[in-house]
N, C-alpha and C positions, 0 to 999 in steps of 0.2 A: 683493713680486714675489709672485706668485698658486702658488698649490699645485702647478699643471703642470710653473712655470716649477721651481719648488726638486724636485721630482722628478723632472727632466732631469740635475738637479747629482748624482745620487745612482749611484752604478757598482756594480752589485756585484759577485760575486763569481761566479769561474764555476758553481760549483753552485747561489746564488741564481738564476742565468740560466736556468738548467734548470729549475728550482721553478718559475717565473714564466711560461714558453713554457708549462710541463706544464699549473700550473690554467687557464691564457690560453685551451688548447685545451681543459680538460674532462675531464684527461686521468688517469688516479692511477699510482705506482708500477708497480701489479701489468698495468696497461694498457701502459705504456712497456717493462714484463720484455721479455727475448727470451729465443732458445734461450740462447744465452753469456754472459746477463748477469739479475742476480737481482733481487727488490724490495729486497735489503737493500743491494746494491750501488749503488742510484740512492740510497737515503735519505743514506746515509754520503757519498757523493760532494755530493747537496746539501746536507750540513750541514758540511763541508768536510772530511774527516777521508777523503777517500780522491781522488786525481789522477784524472786523463783522458787516456788514447792516443787518437790523431787514429782507433785505428776503431773506437770507441765512440762517440767525436764524430760521426761521419761517421753511425753506424747513428743516432743521436740526433736529427739534421738531417735524415735520408730519413724518420725516421716523422713527425716534426712536420711538413715541408713538403707530406706527402701529407695530411696531419689536415687540414691547412688548406686546403687542394685542398679535400676534401670538404665542410668549413662554408663555402667560398667567400671565407675570413677570407684580406684582402692579405698574407701575413707569409712570406718566405721568406730558407734558414738555411741558411748557410755553416758547416761544422762546425769552423770557427776561431771561431766567435763562444760557444764552449764550451769553448774552449782559451787563448784569451787573458788575459792578466793583468789587473789591475785597471788597474796604467800603461797595457797596449797600449789596455781598450778608453774610458781617460783620453783620450788622444792623439786616435783615431778619432770622437770626439764631439768636442771642441776642434776639429779640424779640421771635422768637418762644421758647428758655429757659425758658426766663419772663413769656410766656403766660402759661408754664408747672405750675410754683408756683403758678401764681395766680389763676388757678383753681385749684389746689391743694385741699382736700377737708381734709386734715389731718395735723401734723406738725411731720413730720419726718426729725427730724434735717440731718440726714445723706443726705438725699435726698434732701431739701429744699438748705441747703447751698453748697449743691456742685452741684448746677445749678447756684447757686447765684453767686459760683466763675469762673465758666464756662462765664458767661455773660462780669464779672465784667474783666476776664480776655481779652476777644475780643472786649470789648468796648475801654478798656487804648490800646489795642495795635493799632485799628483802629482810638480813638480819636473822642468817640462818647459820645459824653458830656452830650444830653440829657439820653442815655442809662445809662449813669455811675450814673447821677445824678438820677435816677429812683433808680437804683441795689443797689447800699448805703442805699436809704434809707430805701426798703426795708428788706435789711439784718441788719440793724440797729433796726428797729420792731419786726423781729425775735433775735434776742440780746436780746433784753429786756424784749421781752416775756420770755425769757428762762432766766430771772433774771441776765444776766452777761451786769450790763450798763457801766461801762468802755470802754467794747469793743464796745459796743451800739454807746456813748457819737460818738470815732472813727472813726464809720462809718457815726452818723449822720453828723459832720465835714466834712468829705470828700464829703457827699453829699449837703450840703451849700456853698461850695470853688463854685461846675458844677453850683448850683442856682444861684449861684451871676454870676458867667460868662455867664451865659444862659440871665441874665437880669428877671427869671423868676419868680417876685412878691408873687406868691401864694404859690409856691415850695420854700422859702425861709421864709417865717410865717409858713408853715407847720414844718419845719424841726428845727424853735426854738421853736415853742410848744412842738413837741417832745425831743428839748434837756429841756427844762425847767422839762417835764414830767421825764426824765431820770434824771437829776440832784436831783428832789427829790428824785425819788427810792432810791438813792443812798445818801439820805441825806447831800446833799451839798444844805443846802435851799438859802444861799446869791445865788449862782450860777443859781440856777431856777428861782427865782424874777430876774435875769439879763436876760434871754432869755424869760422869757415871759411878762416885758418888751421890747425887743424889739421886739418878733411880737407884743405887745400892736401899736408900731408903725405904722404897716400896718393893724391890723385891732382889734379894742373892739371886739373880739366874748366874749362869757363866758365861752369855754373851758378856755382860759389863764384866764381870770379871776379869775376861781375860784384854779388853781393851783398856781397863784401869795396868793390868799388868804392865800390858804391850808397853804403855805412855811410860810409866815406873821406866820399863829398862829403856826405855828411849834419853831419857832422865839422870840415865845411867846409878840407877838405886835399885842395884841388882837383890839385893837381901830382898828389900821388898815387896819387888814381882815377883821372888820365886815365893815367898808364903802365900803372895795371892795366888801364884798356879797349884798351891798342895793345897787351897779351897776350892777347885775346881772340878765339881765332883765328876763330870763325861768328858774325858780329855781327848778333845778328838785330834786329826792329823796338825790344826794350826798351832793348838796349845806343845802337844809334845816337842814340835818343832821349836816355840818361845824357849820352853824348860832345856832341850839339847842347846840352844844360845848361852841360854841360861849359867850351864855348866860348864861353861868356857870363859866367863870371865869370873 
């Protein structure tokens, strides 16, 4: 991973953020001090020895934005940038990486996996369980798409752990479905049925029923597969094809 990518994974503390912006704009602590703010206060805040309130954070943002416009630098700060905790900043940065992945219009493996690596690294470091659940699920989906079924299963299981901890029922169901599909693709039909059954305990949707019937068909349990197909409400082309195969056995 390149130096720029590693830098993206460093979450600065509030005072360090102030120092970084100040130096980037060529300002001294004296330049930044105002009527109601001393150089000593700025120094202590930058060194993590003082907290900051919304009034002072707003002042810093206004000074920096004005200076950036004068220098024609593409910067625009909200006061919250100088107040947010490390964990909140890590969440923002992680969501930015995830947003780029979700908006990607092509499957560039190196790019996609690289961005998801960064998300998982930050989310694990700052204990962002909801982001970890989503990131592992997304990576599992891409690994599945890439035919790397064992790796996909590992990532789906990691995602499942966090969805269970969060009590996210929809997330749990979706992962069970993905695990069922992954086991089916990897020709582990017995486990595919197990995961489909787990998903079905939450919601008996057609997608679950289809992969369950498909797995029973592969195991040559044709009557069970037929009965499951009969319970599928909205039968798309895949289900109709499966029913036609079952009529021939």
